[in-house]
N, C-alpha and C positions, 0 to 999 in steps of 0.2 A: 810896423803896419798901423800902430796907434795913431800916428801923425798924418796918415794918408788921407787925401780927399776921397769922397764917394767915387769919383771917376777912377782914380788910381786903383782903389780897392777892386772895383768891377773889372778892371784891365787884369789885375792880378788873378782874380777868379777864372776869368775866361782863359788866361794862360794855363792854369792849372788843369782846367777841363781839357783844353786842346793837347796837352802833352800826356795826360792820362788816358783819355778815351780811347786812343789807338790800342792801348795795351789791354783792354777790357774785352771779355767775351761778348758776342753779339747780344744786343738787347739791354746791355748794362749802362750805356751812355746816358740815357735819360735819367736813370736812377743817380748816376754820379752828378749830373747837372743839377738835379733837384737838391741833393745833399749840399753841394758847394754853394749854389745860389742862396740857400737858406742859412748858411754858416755865418757866424760872427768873425771879425777880424782875428782874434786869438785862435779860433778853430782853424781858419785857413792857414795861419802861421804855422801851426802844428802839423797840418797836412803837408805843407812844403817841406818842413824839416824831415818828417818820416820819408817823403818822397826822396829827399836827398841822402838820407841814410840808406835807403833801399838801392839807390844808384850807386853808392859808395860800395855796398856790399857785392853788387854785381860786378863791379870794376875789380874788386880785390880777388874774386873767384877766378877770373880769367888769367 
């Protein structure tokens, strides 16, 4: 993520919002968008890593 252009980074943030928002309770999408939009590249990278870990946990449970 360190070498991404601003446009690429914006696309990654939009992707993260789009895959995460449907999983949230009603009314939390705006809060998620604000947090992600204000995040730095290293923070978004950590969010993606944590999301992947959560997906892996869910997959292993089934």
